[in-house]
C-alpha positions in Angstrom: 102.9 127.0 97.6 105.2 124.8 99.7 105.3 121.3 98.8 106.7 118.3 101.0 108.1 115.2 99.0 108.8 112.4 101.5 111.4 109.8 100.8 113.1 111.6 98.2 116.2 109.1 98.3 117.9 109.6 94.6 114.9 111.1 93.1 116.7 114.5 92.4 114.9 114.6 89.3 111.4 114.6 91.1 112.5 117.7 93.0 113.7 119.5 89.8 110.2 118.8 88.1 108.5 120.2 91.3 110.8 123.4 91.1 110.1 123.8 87.4 106.5 123.5 87.7 106.3 126.2 90.4 108.5 128.5 88.2 106.3 127.7 85.2 103.3 128.4 87.0 104.9 131.6 88.5 104.0 130.5 92.0 106.3 131.3 94.7 106.9 128.4 97.2 109.6 125.9 98.2 110.2 122.2 97.5 111.0 120.6 100.9 112.5 117.1 100.8 112.3 114.6 103.7 114.3 111.4 103.8 115.2 108.8 106.5 118.8 108.8 105.2 121.1 111.5 105.7 122.9 110.7 102.6 119.9 110.8 100.3 121.0 112.9 97.2 117.5 114.4 97.2 118.2 116.1 100.4 120.7 118.3 98.4 118.5 119.6 95.9 115.4 120.6 98.3 115.0 124.3 99.2 114.5 122.8 102.8 115.8 119.5 103.8 115.0 117.4 106.8 116.3 113.9 107.8 113.1 112.3 109.4 112.5 108.9 111.3 111.7 105.7 108.9 107.9 105.3 108.0 107.9 102.4 110.6 109.2 104.6 113.4 106.5 105.8 115.8 107.7 109.2 115.5 107.4 109.6 111.8 103.9 111.0 111.5 105.1 113.3 114.2 108.1 114.6 112.1 105.9 115.0 109.1 103.3 117.0 110.8 105.9 119.2 112.3 107.5 120.1 108.9 104.1 120.8 107.6 103.1 123.3 110.4 106.8 124.9 110.3 106.7 125.6 106.7 102.9 125.9 105.9 102.9 123.1 103.6 100.2 123.2 101.0 100.7 119.6 99.6 102.3 116.4 100.5 103.5 114.2 98.0 104.9 110.7 99.2 107.6 109.2 97.0 107.6 105.6 98.5 104.7 103.3 98.5 105.5 102.0 101.8 104.8 105.3 103.3 101.2 105.5 101.7 99.5 103.4 104.5 100.8 105.4 107.4 100.1 108.7 105.6 96.7 107.7 104.5 95.9 106.7 108.0 96.7 110.4 109.0 95.3 111.9 105.9 92.4 113.6 107.8 94.6 115.2 110.3 96.9 116.5 107.5 94.0 117.8 105.6 92.7 119.9 108.7 96.1 121.5 108.7 95.6 122.6 105.1 97.6 119.9 103.5 96.5 118.4 100.3 97.8 114.9 100.6 98.4 113.0 97.2 97.7 109.4 98.7 94.4 107.4 98.6 92.1 107.2 101.5 92.7 104.4 104.0 90.1 102.2 102.4 91.6 102.3 99.1 95.1 101.6 100.5 93.6 98.5 102.4 92.1 97.3 99.2 95.0 97.7 96.8 97.4 96.2 99.2 95.4 92.9 99.3 95.3 90.9 96.1 91.9 89.6 96.9 90.4 93.0 97.8 92.1 94.4 94.8 90.6 92.3 92.4 87.2 93.1 93.8 88.1 96.9 93.6 89.1 96.7 89.8 86.2 94.2 88.8 83.2 96.7 88.6 85.2 99.1 86.5 86.3 96.3 84.0 89.6 96.3 84.8 91.1 92.6 85.0 93.4 91.6 87.8 95.1 88.1 88.5 93.1 85.6 90.4 94.3 85.3 93.7 93.7 82.4 96.4 94.1 82.9 99.9 93.7 79.5 101.2 94.7 75.9 100.4 90.9 74.9 100.0 90.3 77.6 97.3 93.6 76.6 95.4 92.6 73.0 95.4 88.8 73.9 94.3 90.4 76.0 91.5 92.8 73.2 90.4 89.9 70.8 90.4 88.1 73.3 88.1 90.9 73.6 85.9 
């Protein structure tokens, strides 16, 4: 099983956790680390290591797909929440390559990144979330109602 961790940065411990899990489960495989910073300490801890474009770069997903193809990646774990929207947008494409993507579907990403939508997402399951006001009019109305 080959696991790709993106934006490893200083998360050397995460790389170690995945190495240890593979070993404990007696599963052969590699922990591959990718990061946009060539000085990222985690790049020293992976079995394979890649400097990739930043998630805002138009070539970011292309780099991820290339690594997944080259190493027959089974599992992709983004370690930076700023990557999740881009990875979620390409989740189906990655899954078609046989990659299990540890990121929510795009609709969930869109909901949790918007405070108003987030509250609506959590409300039906009984999880409280802060009230959010998206316009001056709704703020004034809320203030008027204490």
